[in-house]
VEXDREN-2710 file (C-alpha; in Angstrom, 1 decimal):
% VEXDREN-2710
k/r/px/py/pz
1/MET/-17.2/-13.8/11.7
2/LYS/-15.8/-15.0/8.4
3/LYS/-19.0/-17.1/7.9
4/LEU/-21.1/-14.0/8.6
5/LEU/-19.1/-11.9/6.0
6/PHE/-19.4/-14.8/3.5
7/VAL/-23.2/-14.9/4.0
8/THR/-23.4/-11.1/3.7
9/LEU/-21.4/-11.2/0.4
10/GLN/-23.6/-14.0/-0.9
11/LEU/-26.7/-11.9/-0.1
12/ILE/-25.1/-8.9/-1.9
13/PHE/-24.3/-10.9/-5.0
14/SER/-27.8/-12.5/-5.1
15/ILE/-29.4/-9.1/-5.4
16/SER/-27.3/-8.4/-8.5
17/GLY/-30.1/-9.6/-10.8
18/PHE/-32.1/-6.5/-9.9
19/CYS/-29.3/-4.1/-10.7
20/GLN/-28.2/-4.7/-14.3
21/SER/-30.5/-2.5/-16.3
22/ASN/-31.2/1.2/-16.3
23/PHE/-34.2/1.8/-18.5
24/LYS/-35.1/5.5/-19.1
25/PRO/-37.7/7.3/-21.3
26/ALA/-36.3/7.7/-24.8
27/THR/-37.3/8.2/-28.4
28/ILE/-35.7/6.2/-31.2
29/THR/-35.8/7.0/-35.0
30/LEU/-36.0/3.9/-37.1
31/SER/-34.1/3.6/-40.4
32/ASN/-37.4/4.2/-42.2
33/GLY/-37.9/7.5/-40.4
34/SER/-40.5/6.4/-37.9
35/LEU/-40.4/7.7/-34.4
36/ILE/-41.1/5.4/-31.4
37/ASN/-41.3/6.4/-27.8
38/GLY/-40.3/3.9/-25.1
39/LEU/-37.5/3.0/-22.7
40/ILE/-33.8/2.6/-23.4
41/ASP/-31.3/0.9/-21.2
42/ASP/-29.0/3.9/-20.6
43/ARG/-25.6/2.7/-19.6
44/GLU/-24.1/6.2/-19.7
45/TRP/-21.5/4.6/-22.1
46/ILE/-17.9/5.7/-22.0
47/LYS/-17.3/3.9/-25.3
48/ASN/-20.0/4.6/-27.9
49/PRO/-22.5/1.7/-28.0
50/ARG/-22.8/-0.7/-30.9
51/ILE/-26.1/-2.2/-29.6
52/VAL/-28.8/-0.6/-27.5
53/ARG/-31.7/-2.3/-25.7
54/PHE/-35.1/-0.7/-26.2
55/MET/-38.6/-1.6/-25.0
56/LYS/-41.9/0.1/-25.8
57/ASP/-43.1/0.1/-22.2
58/GLU/-42.3/-1.6/-18.9
59/ASN/-44.5/-4.6/-19.8
60/SER/-42.9/-5.3/-23.2
61/PRO/-39.9/-7.4/-23.9
62/SER/-36.7/-5.6/-24.7
63/GLU/-35.3/-5.6/-28.2
64/LYS/-31.7/-5.0/-29.5
65/PHE/-31.1/-2.3/-32.1
66/THR/-27.9/-1.5/-34.0
67/THR/-26.8/1.1/-36.6
68/LYS/-28.6/-1.1/-39.2
69/ASP/-31.9/-0.4/-37.4
70/LEU/-31.7/3.2/-36.2
71/ILE/-31.0/6.7/-37.5
72/SER/-30.8/8.2/-34.0
73/PHE/-32.0/7.9/-30.4
74/GLN/-32.6/10.5/-27.7
75/ILE/-32.7/9.7/-24.0
76/LYS/-34.9/12.0/-22.0
77/ASP/-32.7/14.5/-20.1
78/GLY/-29.7/12.6/-21.4
79/ASP/-27.6/11.8/-24.4
80/PHE/-28.5/12.1/-28.1
81/TYR/-26.8/9.6/-30.5
82/ILE/-26.9/9.7/-34.3
83/LYS/-25.9/7.1/-36.9
84/ALA/-23.0/8.2/-39.0
85/ILE/-20.6/6.8/-41.5
86/VAL/-17.3/8.3/-40.5
87/GLN/-13.6/8.1/-41.2
88/LYS/-11.5/7.8/-38.0
89/ASP/-7.8/8.1/-37.4
90/MET/-6.7/5.1/-35.4
91/ARG/-3.2/6.2/-34.6
92/PRO/-2.7/5.9/-30.8
93/VAL/-2.1/9.0/-28.8
94/GLU/-1.1/7.3/-25.6
95/VAL/2.7/7.5/-25.2
96/SER/3.0/3.8/-24.2
97/LYS/1.2/2.7/-27.4
98/ILE/2.9/4.9/-30.0
99/ASN/4.7/3.1/-32.8
100/ASN/6.3/5.0/-35.6
101/ASP/5.7/2.0/-37.9
102/LEU/2.1/3.2/-38.0
103/LEU/3.2/6.4/-39.8
104/THR/4.0/4.4/-42.9
105/THR/0.7/2.6/-43.0
106/ASP/-2.9/3.7/-43.5
107/SER/-4.3/4.3/-40.1
108/VAL/-7.7/5.7/-41.2
109/GLU/-10.7/3.4/-41.0
110/THR/-14.2/3.9/-42.3
111/ASP/-16.9/2.8/-39.8
112/THR/-20.6/3.1/-39.2
113/VAL/-21.2/4.2/-35.6
114/PHE/-23.5/6.0/-33.2
115/LEU/-21.9/9.4/-32.5
116/ARG/-22.8/11.2/-29.3
117/LYS/-23.8/14.9/-29.6
118/VAL/-21.7/17.0/-27.3
119/ASN/-22.7/20.6/-28.1
120/ALA/-23.8/22.9/-30.9
121/CYS/-23.3/26.4/-32.2
122/PRO/-24.8/28.3/-35.2
123/GLU/-21.8/27.2/-37.3
124/PHE/-21.6/23.5/-36.6
125/GLU/-22.4/20.7/-34.2
126/LEU/-19.8/18.8/-32.1
127/TYR/-19.9/15.0/-31.7
128/VAL/-17.7/12.4/-30.0
129/LEU/-16.8/8.8/-30.7
130/THR/-14.8/6.9/-28.1
131/ASP/-13.3/3.5/-28.9
132/ILE/-9.5/3.0/-28.3
133/LYS/-9.3/6.8/-28.0
134/ASN/-11.5/9.9/-28.4
135/HIS/-12.5/11.1/-31.9
136/PHE/-14.2/14.4/-32.1
137/TYR/-16.3/15.4/-35.2
138/ILE/-17.8/18.7/-36.4
139/LYS/-20.7/18.8/-38.8
140/GLU/-21.9/22.0/-40.6
141/ALA/-25.5/22.2/-41.7
142/ASN/-26.1/19.8/-44.6
143/GLY/-22.4/18.9/-44.4
144/GLU/-20.4/15.8/-43.7
145/PHE/-18.9/14.7/-40.4
146/GLU/-15.3/15.9/-40.3
147/GLU/-12.9/14.5/-37.7
148/LEU/-10.9/16.9/-35.7
149/ILE/-7.3/15.6/-36.0
150/TYR/-4.9/15.2/-33.1
151/ARG/-1.7/13.1/-33.5
152/VAL/1.3/12.2/-31.4
153/TYR/4.4/10.6/-32.7
154/ILE/8.1/10.0/-31.9
155/SER/10.7/12.0/-33.8
156/GLU/14.5/11.2/-33.6
157/ASN/16.5/14.3/-32.7
158/ARG/20.2/13.8/-32.4
159/ASN/19.7/10.2/-31.4
160/ASN/17.1/11.2/-28.8
161/ASP/13.5/10.3/-29.1
162/VAL/11.3/13.4/-28.9
163/LEU/7.5/13.4/-28.6
164/VAL/5.8/15.5/-31.2
165/TYR/2.2/16.7/-30.8
166/LYS/0.3/17.7/-33.9
167/ARG/-2.9/19.7/-32.9
168/PHE/-4.4/20.0/-36.4
169/TYR/-7.8/20.5/-34.8
170/ARG/-6.9/24.0/-33.8
171/ASN/-6.3/24.9/-37.5
172/GLN/-9.6/23.2/-38.4
173/LEU/-11.5/25.4/-35.9
174/GLU/-9.7/28.6/-36.6
175/LYS/-11.9/29.6/-39.6
176/TYR/-15.0/29.8/-37.3
177/ILE/-13.6/32.6/-35.2
178/TYR/-13.1/35.2/-37.9
179/GLY/-15.8/37.8/-38.0
180/HIS/-16.9/36.8/-34.5
181/ALA/-17.6/39.6/-32.1
182/ASP/-15.4/38.1/-29.5
183/ASN/-12.5/37.3/-31.9
184/SER/-9.6/38.0/-29.5
185/THR/-10.9/35.9/-26.7
186/LEU/-11.7/33.0/-29.0
187/LYS/-8.2/33.2/-30.6
188/LYS/-6.5/33.1/-27.2
189/LYS/-8.7/30.2/-26.1
190/LEU/-7.9/28.3/-29.4
191/GLU/-4.1/28.6/-28.8
192/SER/-4.4/26.5/-25.6
193/LEU/-7.4/24.4/-26.6
194/ASP/-7.0/20.7/-25.4
195/TYR/-8.4/17.7/-27.3
196/ASP/-10.9/16.8/-24.7
197/GLU/-14.7/17.0/-24.3
198/GLN/-14.7/19.7/-21.6
199/ASP/-12.4/22.1/-23.5
200/LEU/-14.0/21.6/-26.9
201/SER/-17.5/21.9/-25.6
202/ALA/-16.6/25.1/-23.8
203/PHE/-15.1/26.5/-27.0
204/VAL/-18.2/25.7/-29.0
205/LYS/-20.3/27.5/-26.4
206/LEU/-18.1/30.6/-26.8
207/LEU/-18.6/30.4/-30.5
208/SER/-22.3/30.6/-30.2
209/SER/-23.8/34.0/-30.8
210/GLU/-27.1/32.9/-29.3
211/LYS/-27.5/33.5/-25.5
212/ASN/-29.8/30.5/-25.1
213/THR/-27.4/27.9/-26.6
214/THR/-26.6/25.2/-24.1
215/ASN/-25.0/21.8/-24.1
216/ILE/-27.1/19.0/-25.6
217/VAL/-26.7/17.1/-22.4
218/LYS/-27.0/18.9/-19.1
219/LYS/-23.5/18.3/-17.8
220/GLU/-23.3/18.2/-14.1
221/LYS/-20.1/17.9/-12.2
222/SER/-19.7/14.8/-10.2
223/LYS/-21.0/15.9/-6.8
224/PRO/-19.7/14.4/-3.6
225/VAL/-22.1/12.2/-1.6
226/PHE/-21.7/12.3/2.1
227/PHE/-22.6/9.4/4.4
228/ILE/-22.7/8.2/8.0
229/SER/-22.6/4.6/9.1
230/ALA/-22.6/2.4/12.2
231/GLY/-22.1/-1.3/12.8
232/ILE/-20.1/-4.0/14.5
233/ILE/-16.4/-4.8/14.3
234/TYR/-15.1/-8.3/15.0
235/SER/-11.5/-8.8/16.1
236/SER/-9.2/-11.6/17.0
237/LEU/-5.4/-12.0/17.2
238/LYS/-2.8/-14.6/16.0
239/ILE/0.8/-14.5/17.2
240/THR/3.7/-16.5/15.9
241/GLY/7.3/-16.4/17.2
242/SER/9.3/-16.7/20.4
243/MET/6.8/-15.1/22.7
244/SER/4.6/-16.6/25.5
245/LEU/1.5/-15.2/23.8
246/ALA/2.1/-17.4/20.8
247/ASP/0.8/-20.3/22.8
248/HIS/-2.4/-18.4/23.7
249/HIS/-5.8/-18.9/22.1
250/PHE/-7.5/-15.5/21.3
251/SER/-11.3/-15.5/21.3
252/SER/-13.2/-13.3/18.8
253/LYS/-14.6/-10.1/20.3
254/GLN/-17.2/-7.6/19.1
255/SER/-17.1/-3.8/19.4
256/PRO/-19.1/-0.9/18.0
257/THR/-17.8/1.1/15.1
258/ALA/-19.0/4.3/13.3
259/SER/-17.9/6.3/10.3
260/VAL/-18.4/9.4/8.3
261/GLY/-17.3/9.9/4.8
262/MET/-17.6/11.1/1.2
263/ASP/-17.9/9.4/-2.2
264/LEU/-16.9/10.8/-5.6
265/PHE/-18.1/9.0/-8.7
266/SER/-16.9/8.8/-12.2
267/LYS/-19.0/11.1/-14.5
268/ARG/-20.1/8.4/-17.0
269/ASN/-20.7/4.7/-17.1
270/LEU/-23.2/5.0/-14.2
271/GLY/-20.5/6.0/-11.8
272/ASP/-18.6/2.7/-12.0
273/LEU/-15.5/4.1/-10.2
274/ILE/-15.9/5.4/-6.6
275/PHE/-13.2/7.3/-4.7
276/ARG/-14.1/7.2/-1.0
277/THR/-12.6/9.2/1.9
278/GLU/-13.7/8.1/5.3
279/ILE/-13.0/8.6/9.1
280/SER/-13.9/5.7/11.3
281/TYR/-14.0/5.2/15.1
282/PHE/-13.8/1.7/16.5
283/GLY/-12.7/-0.2/19.6
284/LEU/-10.5/-3.3/19.6
285/ASN/-10.6/-5.9/22.3
286/PHE/-8.2/-8.8/22.4
287/SER/-8.2/-11.4/25.2
288/SER/-6.6/-14.8/25.6
289/HIS/-5.9/-17.6/28.1
290/TYR/-3.4/-20.4/28.4
291/SER/-2.8/-23.0/31.0
292/ARG/1.0/-23.5/31.0
293/PRO/1.9/-27.1/32.0
294/MET/5.2/-26.5/33.8
295/ILE/6.4/-29.5/36.0
296/THR/7.5/-27.3/39.0
297/THR/5.1/-24.3/38.9
298/PRO/2.2/-24.7/36.5
299/SER/0.4/-21.4/35.9
300/GLU/-2.7/-19.8/34.4
301/GLU/-1.9/-17.0/31.9
302/ASN/-4.3/-14.2/30.8
303/PHE/-3.8/-11.4/28.5
304/ASN/-6.1/-8.4/27.7
305/LEU/-5.5/-5.6/25.2
306/ARG/-8.1/-2.9/24.6
307/SER/-7.8/0.2/22.5
308/ASN/-9.8/3.1/21.1
309/ASN/-8.9/3.9/17.5
310/ILE/-9.5/6.6/14.9
311/LYS/-8.8/5.7/11.2
312/PRO/-8.7/8.1/8.3
313/SER/-8.8/6.1/5.0
314/VAL/-9.1/6.3/1.3
315/SER/-10.6/3.6/-0.9
316/LEU/-10.8/2.9/-4.6
317/LEU/-14.0/0.9/-5.4
318/TYR/-15.3/-0.5/-8.6
319/SER/-19.1/-1.1/-9.2
320/PHE/-19.1/-4.2/-11.3
321/ILE/-22.9/-4.4/-11.2
322/ARG/-24.8/-1.0/-11.3
323/ASN/-27.7/1.1/-12.5
324/ALA/-28.9/4.5/-11.5
325/ASN/-30.2/3.4/-8.1
326/TYR/-28.2/0.3/-7.2
327/LYS/-24.5/-0.6/-7.1
328/ILE/-22.5/-3.6/-6.0
329/TYR/-18.9/-2.8/-5.6
330/ALA/-15.6/-4.2/-4.4
331/GLY/-12.2/-2.5/-3.9
332/VAL/-9.2/-1.8/-1.7
333/GLU/-8.8/0.6/1.3
334/LEU/-5.6/2.2/2.6
335/GLY/-6.0/3.4/6.2
336/TYR/-3.9/5.1/8.9
337/VAL/-4.9/4.1/12.5
338/ILE/-4.3/6.3/15.5
339/SER/-4.6/4.2/18.6
340/SER/-5.0/4.9/22.3
341/TYR/-4.5/1.8/24.6
342/LYS/-6.8/1.6/27.6
343/LYS/-5.5/-1.8/28.8
344/ASN/-2.4/-3.8/27.9
345/GLU/-2.1/-6.3/30.7
346/PHE/-0.6/-9.8/31.1
347/THR/-1.4/-11.8/34.3
348/LYS/0.3/-15.0/35.4
349/THR/-1.2/-16.9/38.3
350/ASN/0.8/-19.6/40.1
351/ASP/-1.4/-22.7/40.4
352/VAL/0.4/-23.8/43.5
353/THR/0.3/-20.6/45.5
354/ASN/-2.6/-19.0/43.7
355/GLU/-0.6/-15.7/43.6
356/PRO/-1.0/-13.5/40.5
357/SER/1.7/-11.5/38.9
358/THR/0.6/-8.6/36.7
359/TYR/2.6/-6.9/33.9
360/ASN/1.2/-3.7/32.5
361/ASN/2.1/-2.4/29.0
362/TYR/3.1/-6.0/28.3
363/MET/2.9/-5.9/24.5
364/ALA/5.0/-3.3/22.5
365/CYS/2.3/-1.4/20.7
366/LEU/2.4/1.4/18.1
367/LYS/0.4/4.6/18.6
368/SER/-0.1/4.8/14.8
369/TRP/-0.1/2.1/12.1
370/THR/-1.2/1.6/8.5
371/THR/-3.7/-0.9/7.2
372/VAL/-4.8/-2.4/3.9
373/SER/-8.3/-3.9/3.7
374/VAL/-10.6/-5.3/1.1
375/LYS/-14.1/-3.9/0.9
376/ALA/-17.4/-4.9/-0.7
377/GLY/-20.8/-3.4/-0.5
378/TYR/-24.3/-2.9/-1.9
379/ILE/-25.8/0.6/-2.4
380/PHE/-29.6/0.5/-2.9
381/ASN/-32.2/3.2/-3.5
382/LYS/-29.3/5.7/-3.6
383/LYS/-29.7/6.4/0.1
384/PHE/-28.8/3.1/1.8
385/GLU/-25.8/0.8/1.8
386/ILE/-24.5/-2.4/3.4
387/LYS/-20.7/-2.5/3.5
388/ALA/-18.2/-5.1/4.8
389/SER/-14.4/-5.1/5.0
390/GLY/-11.6/-7.3/6.1
391/LEU/-8.0/-6.5/7.1
392/ILE/-5.4/-8.1/4.8
393/ALA/-2.2/-6.2/6.0
394/GLY/-1.2/-4.1/8.9
395/THR/-0.3/-4.6/12.6
396/PHE/-0.2/-2.4/15.7
397/ALA/2.6/-4.5/17.3
398/ASN/6.2/-3.2/17.3
399/TYR/8.3/-6.4/17.0
400/VAL/11.0/-7.6/14.6
401/ASN/11.0/-11.4/14.9
402/ILE/7.6/-11.8/16.3
403/ASN/4.5/-11.7/14.0
404/VAL/1.3/-10.3/15.4
405/HIS/-1.6/-10.7/13.0
406/PRO/-4.8/-8.8/13.9
407/GLN/-7.8/-10.3/12.3
408/ILE/-10.3/-7.5/11.9
409/TYR/-13.7/-7.6/10.1
410/ASP/-16.5/-5.1/10.1
411/LEU/-20.1/-4.9/8.9
412/GLN/-21.9/-1.6/8.7
413/LEU/-25.2/0.0/7.7
414/VAL/-24.9/3.3/5.9
415/TYR/-27.2/6.3/5.3
416/ARG/-26.3/8.4/2.3
417/PHE/-27.2/12.1/2.1
418/THR/-28.4/12.3/-1.5
419/LYS/-31.6/12.8/-3.4
END
């Protein structure tokens, strides 16, 4: 079974060459003002790109463009980026990275970047730059890009370190609410406004006096994708310790398995992170034999353990190769197995008298147990998936000084309910 899983994983990785680009229709504006229609490799960047790949059509070679080459680029039904020379405050806002020494040094840098347009209202446009943190900018008509400032630092208060949050961006935005028809609602919203894209974009939308003003990019919430799957589970057993079964050889057995589940994807970066919840049904079948060479009464020993199992689980998966239609992922699963034992029988047959002795409920087994597994898979054409997993921790046996190591691998085909 390990060889089969290895071959499957090799097949998955060999397909990776087809999954590393995501060209979509787009328009670029060159530095001389010329507009060119073509295709851009849209990575749904979390961090703003420094370089973009563009080709005029599917038969043309791709070219790389930077801020030296482009004024802007617009992906059809997607993001709009514009070249800008901006000042950015590089003081960290994550608590673990805050250092008060930075307060005495110049933390403002000037950079030439591609800003992503988030939203717009009659008064200004809202942009974002993400590098080591998020920087939000507003730009009035014919005005300069102004960074909305948010700072966090440590202040000593009676020998105790206290975190201080400076939300200057609220003061910067306050001037836009005066004279607005919905002044009281906007003021209340501003008092609790967070420094994140969702909150700032919603605030800009409220500022708009035009009913048809919408986000520059159609923001869809990450929708769950449901799936069903079926396949084969391979199981064997290894026992160490002072137990007669430790001498046995367990053969590998096959059983059917089926699952239903749901995936949630990260909103950007082509859904690189996947949170999966799943319920699986599978059978386990362990059997062994040993010829015990005793001088007086040699015997033949047989053991058989069969169970039906239901396993709810959660997984965190990372798609390290991906585009809009294909993903290759790996990750970890935590499961909770509920087991019902159909057979738990040890038989010892005397070779001299040929009389068998049968012991039921021979192994001390748990009705519920936890598992940790590694997972890998290949999602293709959005609707189909091949997935494999292997158990790395967890046992159904209830012993203290005896180690019972189930070896469980599964291989499944998946159908995904998505467009």
